[in-house]
N, C-alpha and C positions, 0 to 999 in steps of 0.2 A: 828455557833451555836447560838441559842437564847432561852430565857426562855419561857416555856409554861405558858400561862397566868393562874394565880391562883394556880399554882402547883410549887413544889420544884424540878421539873425534868428539865433536859436540853433537849430541843426539837431538833431532827435531821431534816435535810432538804433533805437528799438523802440516797439511799440504795446502797449496793454493791451486784451485782448479781454474785455469785461465779461460776455459770455455771457448766461445767464438770471438773473444775480444770484447764483445758487448759495449760498443761506443755509447757514452752517456745519453746521446740523443735518441738511440734506438732501443734502450732498455725496456721502455714501456711497450714498444711495438713487439719486441721479442717475447715479453711476458704475456701479452694478449694472444700472440700466435701459439705459444706453447701451452697456454691454458686452454685455448680452443681445441688443440690437438688432444690434450689429456681428457677433456670432457667427452669429446666424440669417441675416443678410444674406450674409455670406461663404459659409456652408455651402450655402444655397439656390442662390445664383448659381453657385458652383463645381459643384454637382450638375447644374444645367442645362447648363453648358459640357461637363461630363464625359459627359452623356447624348448631346449632339449629336455629340461626337467618337466615342463608343464604339458608338452604334447606327446601323447602315447605313440603317435605315428613316427616320431623321431627317436623312439627307443630302439635304435638299431646300432650295430657296431660303428658304422660310419659317423653317426651323429654323437655317439658316446665319445669317440676320439676327438671330434670337433669341439665338444663341450670341454674336454680336457685342455685342448689347445686354446680356447677362448679364456678359460680360467687362468692359464699360464700367461696369456697376453695381458690380463688385468694386473697380475703380479709384476710382470716384466716392466710395464710402463710405470708402475708405482715405485719401482726400484730407482729409476733415473729422473723422471720428470718432476716430482715434488721437490727434490733437492735443487734442480735447475730453477724452478719457479721461485723458491725461497731466496736463492742467490740473486736473481734478477730483481726481486722486490726489495730486498734489504741492502744489496750491494756487497754482502759478505760472501766472499768466495772461498773462505777457509773450510777445511774439513779435517777432523782429527785423523790420525793414522788408524785408530780403531774403527772409526766411522767409514774410512776408505776401504778397509779390509771387509767390513760388513757389506758395504755396497757391492764390492767385487764378488763377494761370496754369493749373494743373491743373483747378481747379474750372470755369473758363470754357471750357477746351478740351473737357472731358467733357460739360458741360451743352449746349454748342453741338452736339457730335457726337451727343448723344441726340436733339436736335431733328431733325437730318438723318436719323438712323437710323429714327426713328418715321415720318418722311415716306416713306422708302424702303419700310418694312414695309407702310405703308398702300397704296402703289402696287403692291406685290407682291400684296396681297390683292385689289386692284381687278382686276389682270390675271387672277388665278386664278378669280374669280367672274364678272367681266363679259366676259372674253375667254378662256374655258376651252380652246377649240380651238387657240388660238395661244399659250397660256401657256408650254408647254415650249420652243417656238421662241424666244419673246421673252425669257423669263427663263432664259437659258442660263448656264452656269458663268462664262463670260467677263464677261457683263453683270452678274452678281451680284458678282463681284470688283470690277468698276469702280464699282458703286454703293457698296459697303462702303468701299473704299479712298478713294473720292471724299469720302465723308462725313467720314472721319478727316482727310484732307488739307486740305479746305476749312476745317474747324474749327481745325486747327493754324495755318493762315495767318491766319485772323481774329483769334484770341486773341494771336498773336505781334505783330500790328500794334497791338492795344490795349495790350499790355504794353510795347511800345517807347515808346508815348506816356506811359504811367504811370511808366516808369523815369526820365523827365525831371522828374517832380514833386519839389518840395522840401517837407519836413515840418518845421515848427518849433513845434509844440504848438498845442492840447492833443494828447495821444497816446492817448486812450481811445476805442476802437471799441465802440459799443453794439450788438454783434452777437456771434454765437458762432463766426463765421469771417470771413475777409477777403473781403468782397464789394465790388463796384466802388463803389457810392455811398457807403457808410460810410467807405471809405478815401480817396476823392477829396475828401470833405467836410472832411477834416483837412489838406488841402494848403494851404500859404500861397503857392503859385505859381499861374500861369494854368492852369486845367484845361479850357480850351475845346477843345483837340485831343482829349483823352480823351472829353469829353462828345459832341463831334461824331462821333467814330469809333464810339462805342458806340451813339449814336442811329441812325447809318446802318445798322450791322449789325443792330441790334435791329429796325429797320423792315423790313429784308430778310426777317428771320425771320417777323415779324408779317404782312407783305404777301404773302410767297411761300410759306414752309413751312407755316404753320398753315392758310391757305386751301386749299393743295394737299392736305394731310392731310384736312381737312374735306370737300373736294369728292370725294375718293376714297370716303369713307364715305357720302356722299349717293348716289353712283352705285351703290355696293355694296348699300345698303339698298333702293334702287329696284329693282335687279336681283333681290334676294331676294324682295321682295314680288310680283314677277311670276311666280315659280315656282309652278306650279299645285298641287303636292302639299305637304301639311303636313310630311311626312317630309323632302322635299327642302329646304324652307325651314329646318327645324331643323338639318339637316346643313350647309347653307351658312352659316348664322349661327354655328354652333359653331366654324367655322374662323377667324372674325374677331372674335368677341365678346370674347375675352381681350385682344386688341390694342386694341379700342375702349375697354375699361375703362381700360387702361394709359394710352392717349392722353388720355382725359378727365381722369384724376387728375393726370397730369403737367402738361398745359397749363392745367387749371383752377387749380391752386395757383400755377404759374409766372406766369400772367397776373395773378392776384390780387396777388401780391407786388409786381410791377413797375408795377401800376396804382394801388396805394395811394399817396396823397400822403406825402411824406417829412416828417412832422410828429412831434413828440415823443409826442403822444397815440396815434399809430398804430404806434409802434415795437414794442410788445409783440405786437399781432396780426401784424405783419410778420415777427417772429421765429418765431411759431407756424407761419405758412404756409411760411416758408423751411425750417423744420425738417421740415415734411411732405414737400416735394419733394426736399430734399437728403439726408435721413436715412431717413424712413419709406418713401418710394416705392421706393428700391432694395431694401428688404426685402419690400415687398408684391408687387412685380412678379413675381418667380419663383413666389410662392405663388398668384397669380392664374392664371398660365400652367399650373401643375401641377394646380390644382383644376378649372379649366374646360376642360382640353385632354385629350381621350381618348388621343391618341397619346403624349403625355408620360407619362400614368399607365401606359399599357401598357409603355412603355420603362422606367419605374421598376421594374415587376415583373420585366421581362426581364433588365435589365442592372445592377441594383443591385450584385451582386457585382463586376462589372467596374469600376463607379464607385468602389467602396471601394478597389480596387487602384490606380485612377488617382489618387484623393485621397491 
């Protein structure tokens, strides 16, 4: 413990992540469950990345963005799960304030980038289905690179601004975070200094996502579904829908749980449901996404049969 400069508060140097409570008798069970999820998540997403790199037939805009998403999911899971596993294995739930800020930085960066990538992927499907004759011209290699790099760069700038505000906060106790990772609200709630800048910044950027990205993604699928319904043949409808059904499921699961988490009131009674929904979009979604794409996508299944030996060498 040390004195915060210029204040009569005692500054803390670490937080305690309470997680799910982790009763002693269930720690091994939780550890094995989360370890299994982490292994499946890493293997499935690495396989998708390897397929996109190895198979020439997957060198298209749709799979380029899918490869970006799978790489993001690898990093996303690695931001949260290894820390949880170490805590379950050792029983040590403490995390330094710097470590907490770093974890939130990567979590916020990757979560924001996922919102942008999902919007980009929905726009790609919109062009493919609603503007098929102009698709190859519009979605060229240069434009794909600009969309992908823009998604990563904008996300980096946004989270850097939020973190710069958070770095100015002072924490003087209590130091228990009732969550399994360092999220924005649980951390700022523990600050004994003015959090108005952090709150305002996060509100502005969250509003941009809610007002711009989610409606853009939703509008893309309204146009896509309308276009599919106008296709006269049943076979044509099925073929068109098969190219975007996987992405539609992924978007629905991600945004459904994300919006639920951040729309729930921050009350003690709703902390448990909040953790469950947070667990779903931070831990389960990265594992489910590649399974959805592989199960629902004919080209991915064909690439698996063709290039599995190459993927084994790549991995």
